[in-house]
PDB file of N, CA, C and O in Angstrom:
ATOM      1  N   MET A   1    -110.667 -80.404  76.272  1.00  0.00           N
ATOM      2  CA  MET A   1    -109.425 -79.676  76.330  1.00  0.00           C
ATOM      3  C   MET A   1    -108.277 -80.677  76.398  1.00  0.00           C
ATOM      4  O   MET A   1    -108.293 -81.567  77.249  1.00  0.00           O
ATOM      5  N   PRO A   2    -107.292 -80.553  75.531  1.00  0.00           N
ATOM      6  CA  PRO A   2    -106.178 -81.509  75.550  1.00  0.00           C
ATOM      7  C   PRO A   2    -105.322 -81.334  76.804  1.00  0.00           C
ATOM      8  O   PRO A   2    -105.187 -80.234  77.340  1.00  0.00           O
ATOM      9  N   THR A   3    -104.766 -82.420  77.239  1.00  0.00           N
ATOM     10  CA  THR A   3    -103.884 -82.367  78.410  1.00  0.00           C
ATOM     11  C   THR A   3    -102.449 -82.564  77.960  1.00  0.00           C
ATOM     12  O   THR A   3    -102.181 -83.235  76.963  1.00  0.00           O
ATOM     13  N   HIS A   4    -101.542 -81.977  78.698  1.00  0.00           N
ATOM     14  CA  HIS A   4    -100.131 -82.127  78.397  1.00  0.00           C
ATOM     15  C   HIS A   4     -99.661 -83.474  78.956  1.00  0.00           C
ATOM     16  O   HIS A   4     -99.868 -83.772  80.132  1.00  0.00           O
ATOM     17  N   ARG A   5     -99.048 -84.255  78.129  1.00  0.00           N
ATOM     18  CA  ARG A   5     -98.493 -85.538  78.575  1.00  0.00           C
ATOM     19  C   ARG A   5     -97.016 -85.568  78.233  1.00  0.00           C
ATOM     20  O   ARG A   5     -96.607 -85.269  77.111  1.00  0.00           O
ATOM     21  N   SER A   6     -96.243 -85.932  79.211  1.00  0.00           N
ATOM     22  CA  SER A   6     -94.813 -86.048  78.953  1.00  0.00           C
ATOM     23  C   SER A   6     -94.539 -87.378  78.260  1.00  0.00           C
ATOM     24  O   SER A   6     -95.373 -88.283  78.254  1.00  0.00           O
ATOM     25  N   ASP A   7     -93.380 -87.466  77.692  1.00  0.00           N
ATOM     26  CA  ASP A   7     -92.964 -88.692  77.026  1.00  0.00           C
ATOM     27  C   ASP A   7     -92.854 -89.803  78.065  1.00  0.00           C
ATOM     28  O   ASP A   7     -92.107 -89.654  79.032  1.00  0.00           O
ATOM     29  N   PRO A   8     -93.575 -90.914  77.897  1.00  0.00           N
ATOM     30  CA  PRO A   8     -93.519 -91.988  78.909  1.00  0.00           C
ATOM     31  C   PRO A   8     -92.127 -92.571  79.065  1.00  0.00           C
ATOM     32  O   PRO A   8     -91.760 -93.006  80.156  1.00  0.00           O
ATOM     33  N   ALA A   9     -91.347 -92.588  77.997  1.00  0.00           N
ATOM     34  CA  ALA A   9     -89.989 -93.124  78.102  1.00  0.00           C
ATOM     35  C   ALA A   9     -89.120 -92.236  78.979  1.00  0.00           C
ATOM     36  O   ALA A   9     -88.225 -92.729  79.666  1.00  0.00           O
ATOM     37  N   ALA A  10     -89.370 -90.948  78.963  1.00  0.00           N
ATOM     38  CA  ALA A  10     -88.575 -90.040  79.782  1.00  0.00           C
ATOM     39  C   ALA A  10     -88.862 -90.229  81.267  1.00  0.00           C
ATOM     40  O   ALA A  10     -87.990 -89.972  82.097  1.00  0.00           O
ATOM     41  N   ALA A  11     -90.045 -90.664  81.608  1.00  0.00           N
ATOM     42  CA  ALA A  11     -90.424 -90.843  83.010  1.00  0.00           C
ATOM     43  C   ALA A  11     -89.894 -92.157  83.582  1.00  0.00           C
ATOM     44  O   ALA A  11     -89.850 -92.322  84.801  1.00  0.00           O
ATOM     45  N   ARG A  12     -89.496 -93.087  82.728  1.00  0.00           N
ATOM     46  CA  ARG A  12     -89.004 -94.383  83.196  1.00  0.00           C
ATOM     47  C   ARG A  12     -87.567 -94.276  83.690  1.00  0.00           C
ATOM     48  O   ARG A  12     -86.716 -93.702  83.011  1.00  0.00           O
ATOM     49  N   PRO A  13     -87.298 -94.822  84.864  1.00  0.00           N
ATOM     50  CA  PRO A  13     -85.910 -94.829  85.333  1.00  0.00           C
ATOM     51  C   PRO A  13     -85.101 -95.849  84.534  1.00  0.00           C
ATOM     52  O   PRO A  13     -85.656 -96.818  84.016  1.00  0.00           O
ATOM     53  N   ASP A  14     -83.807 -95.632  84.435  1.00  0.00           N
ATOM     54  CA  ASP A  14     -82.978 -96.607  83.738  1.00  0.00           C
ATOM     55  C   ASP A  14     -82.555 -97.707  84.716  1.00  0.00           C
ATOM     56  O   ASP A  14     -82.830 -97.627  85.913  1.00  0.00           O
ATOM     57  N   ALA A  15     -81.889 -98.724  84.193  1.00  0.00           N
ATOM     58  CA  ALA A  15     -81.518 -99.882  85.006  1.00  0.00           C
ATOM     59  C   ALA A  15     -80.606 -99.491  86.164  1.00  0.00           C
ATOM     60  O   ALA A  15     -80.727-100.046  87.256  1.00  0.00           O
ATOM     61  N   ALA A  16     -79.695 -98.545  85.941  1.00  0.00           N
ATOM     62  CA  ALA A  16     -78.780 -98.132  87.007  1.00  0.00           C
ATOM     63  C   ALA A  16     -79.535 -97.481  88.164  1.00  0.00           C
ATOM     64  O   ALA A  16     -79.213 -97.724  89.327  1.00  0.00           O
ATOM     65  N   GLU A  17     -80.532 -96.662  87.857  1.00  0.00           N
ATOM     66  CA  GLU A  17     -81.335 -96.030  88.918  1.00  0.00           C
ATOM     67  C   GLU A  17     -82.121 -97.079  89.696  1.00  0.00           C
ATOM     68  O   GLU A  17     -82.231 -97.005  90.920  1.00  0.00           O
ATOM     69  N   LEU A  18     -82.661 -98.048  88.979  1.00  0.00           N
ATOM     70  CA  LEU A  18     -83.416 -99.115  89.643  1.00  0.00           C
ATOM     71  C   LEU A  18     -82.495 -99.980  90.502  1.00  0.00           C
ATOM     72  O   LEU A  18     -82.863-100.371  91.609  1.00  0.00           O
ATOM     73  N   ASN A  19     -81.299-100.280  89.993  1.00  0.00           N
ATOM     74  CA  ASN A  19     -80.323-101.042  90.783  1.00  0.00           C
ATOM     75  C   ASN A  19     -79.989-100.310  92.069  1.00  0.00           C
ATOM     76  O   ASN A  19     -79.906-100.922  93.134  1.00  0.00           O
ATOM     77  N   ALA A  20     -79.797 -98.997  91.974  1.00  0.00           N
ATOM     78  CA  ALA A  20     -79.472 -98.203  93.161  1.00  0.00           C
ATOM     79  C   ALA A  20     -80.620 -98.228  94.169  1.00  0.00           C
ATOM     80  O   ALA A  20     -80.383 -98.331  95.373  1.00  0.00           O
ATOM     81  N   ALA A  21     -81.857 -98.134  93.688  1.00  0.00           N
ATOM     82  CA  ALA A  21     -83.012 -98.159  94.583  1.00  0.00           C
ATOM     83  C   ALA A  21     -83.143 -99.522  95.271  1.00  0.00           C
ATOM     84  O   ALA A  21     -83.444 -99.591  96.463  1.00  0.00           O
ATOM     85  N   ILE A  22     -82.917-100.595  94.525  1.00  0.00           N
ATOM     86  CA  ILE A  22     -82.983-101.944  95.103  1.00  0.00           C
ATOM     87  C   ILE A  22     -81.872-102.125  96.131  1.00  0.00           C
ATOM     88  O   ILE A  22     -82.099-102.669  97.212  1.00  0.00           O
ATOM     89  N   HIS A  23     -80.675-101.667  95.791  1.00  0.00           N
ATOM     90  CA  HIS A  23     -79.543-101.777  96.721  1.00  0.00           C
ATOM     91  C   HIS A  23     -79.823-101.002  98.008  1.00  0.00           C
ATOM     92  O   HIS A  23     -79.545-101.492  99.102  1.00  0.00           O
ATOM     93  N   ALA A  24     -80.367 -99.808  97.878  1.00  0.00           N
ATOM     94  CA  ALA A  24     -80.681 -98.994  99.067  1.00  0.00           C
ATOM     95  C   ALA A  24     -81.723 -99.687  99.943  1.00  0.00           C
ATOM     96  O   ALA A  24     -81.636 -99.637 101.170  1.00  0.00           O
ATOM     97  N   LEU A  25     -82.689-100.320  99.328  1.00  0.00           N
ATOM     98  CA  LEU A  25     -83.730-101.029 100.073  1.00  0.00           C
ATOM     99  C   LEU A  25     -83.124-102.177 100.878  1.00  0.00           C
ATOM    100  O   LEU A  25     -83.426-102.335 102.061  1.00  0.00           O
ATOM    101  N   TRP A  26     -82.270-102.979 100.237  1.00  0.00           N
ATOM    102  CA  TRP A  26     -81.633-104.088 100.933  1.00  0.00           C
ATOM    103  C   TRP A  26     -80.645-103.598 101.987  1.00  0.00           C
ATOM    104  O   TRP A  26     -80.513-104.217 103.043  1.00  0.00           O
ATOM    105  N   SER A  27     -79.946-102.488 101.713  1.00  0.00           N
ATOM    106  CA  SER A  27     -78.991-101.943 102.687  1.00  0.00           C
ATOM    107  C   SER A  27     -79.694-101.477 103.950  1.00  0.00           C
ATOM    108  O   SER A  27     -79.218-101.728 105.058  1.00  0.00           O
ATOM    109  N   SER A  28     -80.816-100.805 103.791  1.00  0.00           N
ATOM    110  CA  SER A  28     -81.547-100.334 104.971  1.00  0.00           C
ATOM    111  C   SER A  28     -82.049-101.520 105.789  1.00  0.00           C
ATOM    112  O   SER A  28     -82.081-101.459 107.018  1.00  0.00           O
ATOM    113  N   SER A  29     -82.436-102.582 105.121  1.00  0.00           N
ATOM    114  CA  SER A  29     -82.881-103.782 105.821  1.00  0.00           C
ATOM    115  C   SER A  29     -81.720-104.429 106.579  1.00  0.00           C
ATOM    116  O   SER A  29     -81.885-104.878 107.713  1.00  0.00           O
ATOM    117  N   ALA A  30     -80.553-104.472 105.947  1.00  0.00           N
ATOM    118  CA  ALA A  30     -79.386-105.088 106.580  1.00  0.00           C
ATOM    119  C   ALA A  30     -78.942-104.290 107.803  1.00  0.00           C
ATOM    120  O   ALA A  30     -78.506-104.868 108.799  1.00  0.00           O
ATOM    121  N   ARG A  31     -79.051-102.957 107.730  1.00  0.00           N
ATOM    122  CA  ARG A  31     -78.671-102.131 108.881  1.00  0.00           C
ATOM    123  C   ARG A  31     -79.553-102.422 110.089  1.00  0.00           C
ATOM    124  O   ARG A  31     -79.104-102.331 111.231  1.00  0.00           O
ATOM    125  N   ARG A  32     -80.803-102.771 109.829  1.00  0.00           N
ATOM    126  CA  ARG A  32     -81.708-103.118 110.931  1.00  0.00           C
ATOM    127  C   ARG A  32     -81.443-104.526 111.440  1.00  0.00           C
ATOM    128  O   ARG A  32     -81.919-104.907 112.510  1.00  0.00           O
ATOM    129  N   GLY A  33     -80.680-105.298 110.669  1.00  0.00           N
ATOM    130  CA  GLY A  33     -80.333-106.648 111.086  1.00  0.00           C
ATOM    131  C   GLY A  33     -81.391-107.683 110.764  1.00  0.00           C
ATOM    132  O   GLY A  33     -81.428-108.739 111.396  1.00  0.00           O
ATOM    133  N   GLY A  34     -82.237-107.412 109.814  1.00  0.00           N
ATOM    134  CA  GLY A  34     -83.275-108.377 109.478  1.00  0.00           C
ATOM    135  C   GLY A  34     -83.624-108.374 108.015  1.00  0.00           C
ATOM    136  O   GLY A  34     -82.963-107.732 107.200  1.00  0.00           O
ATOM    137  N   GLY A  35     -84.666-109.097 107.695  1.00  0.00           N
ATOM    138  CA  GLY A  35     -85.158-109.147 106.332  1.00  0.00           C
ATOM    139  C   GLY A  35     -86.046-107.963 106.030  1.00  0.00           C
ATOM    140  O   GLY A  35     -86.197-107.050 106.843  1.00  0.00           O
ATOM    141  N   LEU A  36     -86.624-107.995 104.864  1.00  0.00           N
ATOM    142  CA  LEU A  36     -87.524-106.924 104.448  1.00  0.00           C
ATOM    143  C   LEU A  36     -88.861-107.026 105.178  1.00  0.00           C
ATOM    144  O   LEU A  36     -89.359-108.121 105.440  1.00  0.00           O
ATOM    145  N   THR A  37     -89.429-105.873 105.500  1.00  0.00           N
ATOM    146  CA  THR A  37     -90.789-105.858 106.043  1.00  0.00           C
ATOM    147  C   THR A  37     -91.750-106.154 104.897  1.00  0.00           C
ATOM    148  O   THR A  37     -91.335-106.163 103.738  1.00  0.00           O
ATOM    149  N   SER A  38     -92.994-106.389 105.190  1.00  0.00           N
ATOM    150  CA  SER A  38     -93.957-106.687 104.121  1.00  0.00           C
ATOM    151  C   SER A  38     -94.085-105.499 103.162  1.00  0.00           C
ATOM    152  O   SER A  38     -94.230-105.689 101.954  1.00  0.00           O
ATOM    153  N   LYS A  39     -94.033-104.287 103.691  1.00  0.00           N
ATOM    154  CA  LYS A  39     -94.106-103.095 102.822  1.00  0.00           C
ATOM    155  C   LYS A  39     -92.860-103.000 101.941  1.00  0.00           C
ATOM    156  O   LYS A  39     -92.954-102.711 100.747  1.00  0.00           O
ATOM    157  N   GLU A  40     -91.694-103.245 102.541  1.00  0.00           N
ATOM    158  CA  GLU A  40     -90.453-103.214 101.771  1.00  0.00           C
ATOM    159  C   GLU A  40     -90.425-104.325 100.730  1.00  0.00           C
ATOM    160  O   GLU A  40     -89.902-104.134  99.632  1.00  0.00           O
ATOM    161  N   ARG A  41     -90.979-105.478 101.064  1.00  0.00           N
ATOM    162  CA  ARG A  41     -91.016-106.593 100.118  1.00  0.00           C
ATOM    163  C   ARG A  41     -91.855-106.238  98.892  1.00  0.00           C
ATOM    164  O   ARG A  41     -91.474-106.540  97.761  1.00  0.00           O
ATOM    165  N   ARG A  42     -93.002-105.592  99.126  1.00  0.00           N
ATOM    166  CA  ARG A  42     -93.846-105.167  97.991  1.00  0.00           C
ATOM    167  C   ARG A  42     -93.104-104.150  97.128  1.00  0.00           C
ATOM    168  O   ARG A  42     -93.186-104.197  95.901  1.00  0.00           O
ATOM    169  N   GLU A  43     -92.377-103.228  97.770  1.00  0.00           N
ATOM    170  CA  GLU A  43     -91.601-102.230  97.032  1.00  0.00           C
ATOM    171  C   GLU A  43     -90.479-102.906  96.244  1.00  0.00           C
ATOM    172  O   GLU A  43     -90.226-102.543  95.095  1.00  0.00           O
ATOM    173  N   TYR A  44     -89.807-103.884  96.852  1.00  0.00           N
ATOM    174  CA  TYR A  44     -88.761-104.631  96.170  1.00  0.00           C
ATOM    175  C   TYR A  44     -89.328-105.348  94.944  1.00  0.00           C
ATOM    176  O   TYR A  44     -88.733-105.301  93.867  1.00  0.00           O
ATOM    177  N   GLU A  45     -90.464-106.004  95.103  1.00  0.00           N
ATOM    178  CA  GLU A  45     -91.067-106.729  93.987  1.00  0.00           C
ATOM    179  C   GLU A  45     -91.468-105.777  92.860  1.00  0.00           C
ATOM    180  O   GLU A  45     -91.329-106.114  91.684  1.00  0.00           O
ATOM    181  N   ARG A  46     -91.970-104.579  93.218  1.00  0.00           N
ATOM    182  CA  ARG A  46     -92.321-103.585  92.200  1.00  0.00           C
ATOM    183  C   ARG A  46     -91.073-103.119  91.454  1.00  0.00           C
ATOM    184  O   ARG A  46     -91.071-103.034  90.226  1.00  0.00           O
ATOM    185  N   LEU A  47     -90.008-102.817  92.207  1.00  0.00           N
ATOM    186  CA  LEU A  47     -88.759-102.378  91.591  1.00  0.00           C
ATOM    187  C   LEU A  47     -88.166-103.462  90.708  1.00  0.00           C
ATOM    188  O   LEU A  47     -87.638-103.174  89.634  1.00  0.00           O
ATOM    189  N   ARG A  48     -88.251-104.700  91.153  1.00  0.00           N
ATOM    190  CA  ARG A  48     -87.707-105.811  90.365  1.00  0.00           C
ATOM    191  C   ARG A  48     -88.466-105.992  89.057  1.00  0.00           C
ATOM    192  O   ARG A  48     -87.861-106.215  88.009  1.00  0.00           O
ATOM    193  N   ARG A  49     -89.805-105.894  89.119  1.00  0.00           N
ATOM    194  CA  ARG A  49     -90.592-105.988  87.882  1.00  0.00           C
ATOM    195  C   ARG A  49     -90.216-104.871  86.916  1.00  0.00           C
ATOM    196  O   ARG A  49     -90.076-105.091  85.713  1.00  0.00           O
ATOM    197  N   GLU A  50     -90.057-103.671  87.464  1.00  0.00           N
ATOM    198  CA  GLU A  50     -89.690-102.527  86.631  1.00  0.00           C
ATOM    199  C   GLU A  50     -88.288-102.714  86.053  1.00  0.00           C
ATOM    200  O   GLU A  50     -88.042-102.372  84.897  1.00  0.00           O
ATOM    201  N   TRP A  51     -87.368-103.258  86.857  1.00  0.00           N
ATOM    202  CA  TRP A  51     -86.013-103.510  86.382  1.00  0.00           C
ATOM    203  C   TRP A  51     -86.021-104.526  85.246  1.00  0.00           C
ATOM    204  O   TRP A  51     -85.349-104.338  84.232  1.00  0.00           O
ATOM    205  N   LEU A  52     -86.781-105.597  85.417  1.00  0.00           N
ATOM    206  CA  LEU A  52     -86.858-106.613  84.363  1.00  0.00           C
ATOM    207  C   LEU A  52     -87.433-106.036  83.072  1.00  0.00           C
ATOM    208  O   LEU A  52     -86.948-106.348  81.985  1.00  0.00           O
ATOM    209  N   ALA A  53     -88.457-105.200  83.184  1.00  0.00           N
ATOM    210  CA  ALA A  53     -89.044-104.566  82.002  1.00  0.00           C
ATOM    211  C   ALA A  53     -88.031-103.635  81.342  1.00  0.00           C
ATOM    212  O   ALA A  53     -87.938-103.585  80.115  1.00  0.00           O
ATOM    213  N   THR A  54     -87.277-102.904  82.144  1.00  0.00           N
ATOM    214  CA  THR A  54     -86.261-101.992  81.619  1.00  0.00           C
ATOM    215  C   THR A  54     -85.171-102.762  80.898  1.00  0.00           C
ATOM    216  O   THR A  54     -84.743-102.368  79.814  1.00  0.00           O
ATOM    217  N   MET A  55     -84.723-103.852  81.488  1.00  0.00           N
ATOM    218  CA  MET A  55     -83.687-104.657  80.848  1.00  0.00           C
ATOM    219  C   MET A  55     -84.184-105.221  79.523  1.00  0.00           C
ATOM    220  O   MET A  55     -83.431-105.280  78.551  1.00  0.00           O
ATOM    221  N   GLY A  56     -85.443-105.635  79.479  1.00  0.00           N
ATOM    222  CA  GLY A  56     -86.019-106.141  78.229  1.00  0.00           C
ATOM    223  C   GLY A  56     -86.051-105.064  77.161  1.00  0.00           C
ATOM    224  O   GLY A  56     -85.731-105.327  76.002  1.00  0.00           O
ATOM    225  N   ARG A  57     -86.438-103.845  77.546  1.00  0.00           N
ATOM    226  CA  ARG A  57     -86.465-102.738  76.583  1.00  0.00           C
ATOM    227  C   ARG A  57     -85.067-102.415  76.085  1.00  0.00           C
ATOM    228  O   ARG A  57     -84.870-102.168  74.895  1.00  0.00           O
ATOM    229  N   GLU A  58     -84.087-102.415  76.997  1.00  0.00           N
ATOM    230  CA  GLU A  58     -82.713-102.095  76.612  1.00  0.00           C
ATOM    231  C   GLU A  58     -82.141-103.167  75.690  1.00  0.00           C
ATOM    232  O   GLU A  58     -81.423-102.846  74.743  1.00  0.00           O
ATOM    233  N   ARG A  59     -82.447-104.421  75.952  1.00  0.00           N
ATOM    234  CA  ARG A  59     -81.969-105.500  75.083  1.00  0.00           C
ATOM    235  C   ARG A  59     -82.602-105.410  73.699  1.00  0.00           C
ATOM    236  O   ARG A  59     -81.930-105.628  72.691  1.00  0.00           O
ATOM    237  N   CYS A  60     -83.889-105.091  73.650  1.00  0.00           N
ATOM    238  CA  CYS A  60     -84.571-104.956  72.357  1.00  0.00           C
ATOM    239  C   CYS A  60     -83.980-103.797  71.570  1.00  0.00           C
ATOM    240  O   CYS A  60     -83.778-103.907  70.360  1.00  0.00           O
ATOM    241  N   ALA A  61     -83.704-102.694  72.240  1.00  0.00           N
ATOM    242  CA  ALA A  61     -83.124-101.536  71.577  1.00  0.00           C
ATOM    243  C   ALA A  61     -81.725-101.867  71.059  1.00  0.00           C
ATOM    244  O   ALA A  61     -81.359-101.460  69.956  1.00  0.00           O
ATOM    245  N   ALA A  62     -80.946-102.599  71.846  1.00  0.00           N
ATOM    246  CA  ALA A  62     -79.592-102.978  71.430  1.00  0.00           C
ATOM    247  C   ALA A  62     -79.651-103.930  70.245  1.00  0.00           C
ATOM    248  O   ALA A  62     -78.841-103.824  69.323  1.00  0.00           O
ATOM    249  N   ALA A  63     -80.597-104.854  70.261  1.00  0.00           N
ATOM    250  CA  ALA A  63     -80.719-105.802  69.154  1.00  0.00           C
ATOM    251  C   ALA A  63     -81.165-105.096  67.876  1.00  0.00           C
ATOM    252  O   ALA A  63     -80.749-105.472  66.780  1.00  0.00           O
ATOM    253  N   ALA A  64     -82.003-104.082  68.012  1.00  0.00           N
ATOM    254  CA  ALA A  64     -82.468-103.347  66.841  1.00  0.00           C
ATOM    255  C   ALA A  64     -81.332-102.563  66.193  1.00  0.00           C
ATOM    256  O   ALA A  64     -81.327-102.342  64.982  1.00  0.00           O
ATOM    257  N   MET A  65     -80.368-102.143  67.017  1.00  0.00           N
ATOM    258  CA  MET A  65     -79.240-101.370  66.486  1.00  0.00           C
ATOM    259  C   MET A  65     -78.165-102.265  65.878  1.00  0.00           C
ATOM    260  O   MET A  65     -77.341-101.794  65.094  1.00  0.00           O
ATOM    261  N   ALA A  66     -78.165-103.532  66.228  1.00  0.00           N
ATOM    262  CA  ALA A  66     -77.126-104.447  65.755  1.00  0.00           C
ATOM    263  C   ALA A  66     -77.315-104.841  64.312  1.00  0.00           C
ATOM    264  O   ALA A  66     -76.518-105.609  63.772  1.00  0.00           O
TER     265      ALA A  66
END
């Protein structure tokens, strides 16, 4: 039986959403007066990898349109 799959590009957050998530993570850490916890650090690294991949996709798309 076939399964419904959404468009993978639609599920990806854009760079602005990722920037906001990274900023919120660092802001919550700053309010506590310290650095990131190990769990927050893993989340930051995941968000950063996703941000870098998003920026690469956006640059490729922009270059293709040029």
